[in-house]
N, C-alpha and C positions, 0 to 999 in steps of 0.2 A: 790660411792664418788657423782650422781647428787642428790641423794636425803639426802643427806649432805649438799650438798650447799641448795636444796631446804629448806631444813628447817634453814637453817640459815638463808633465806634472807627472812618468813616467821618467824622469834624470832621479836617478839620490843624490838627495841634498846634500853631500859632497861635493856635485856635480853642478848642482845650480849653486855653491857658495863661489868654488872658483870661479863658471861664467859671469857672477855677480861682480867680487872679486877684477875680474876681468874687463870687463864693462869701466867698470868704474875710472881703474886707471888710466884708462883706451878716455875716458872723456874727460877725467881730470887731466893731463898733458896739456890737452889747447884748452879748456876752461878753466884758472886754476883761479877767474874770481865769480863766479858764477853763486851769486846769496842765497838763488832759492832754492837749487836742489845740497848745497850747507847746512842753512834751515832744519831743514827733512832728517840729514845726516845726523845732527846735533840733537833731536826730538828723537831718535833711534836710540840712540847711544845712552842716555839721560832714560827712557824707557827698560835699555837693560840694565841700569843701574839701580834703579826703582827699583825689578824685577828681581834682582840675582839674589839677594838675600832673603828672601819670602821663597825661594823657591829650595835655597839651599838650605832652610831652614825645614819646611816637607818633606825633604828629602831623607833628613838624618831622622826625621821623628817617625817619617815610615820605616825608615833601618832598627831601629828603638822599638816600634812598635811588631815589628815580626821579630824577634829574639825569645828564642823560646831557655828557658829556664836549664843551668850546666851546659849549657853552650858557648864554645868560647867565643870574644868578639874582640872588638880593639874600642869597640865606640867609646869607651870613657877622651880616648886620646883625640876622638872628630869632635865629641860631644868639648869639648875644651877648647881645644882650636878651633871653633866658630864661636865658644861666650870671650874669647879670646877678641878673634878680629869680629 
């Protein structure tokens, strides 16, 4: 079991996501009405929707704070689009 956990921890994030999608698809085909797992999925998606705007704001604020005077940038467009959305 430790070997499996170690291999999982060493795997890249992309591989972990692909394995998770594959496992979800395999479980979803024979058990489409399993409501307990659906609730976890709904909570996860809701949490992502709640955190995403905060993360985008922090990334834009960080990029703005790193800007040096006289340096070309496209930040006006980024900030406008962030405010618009």
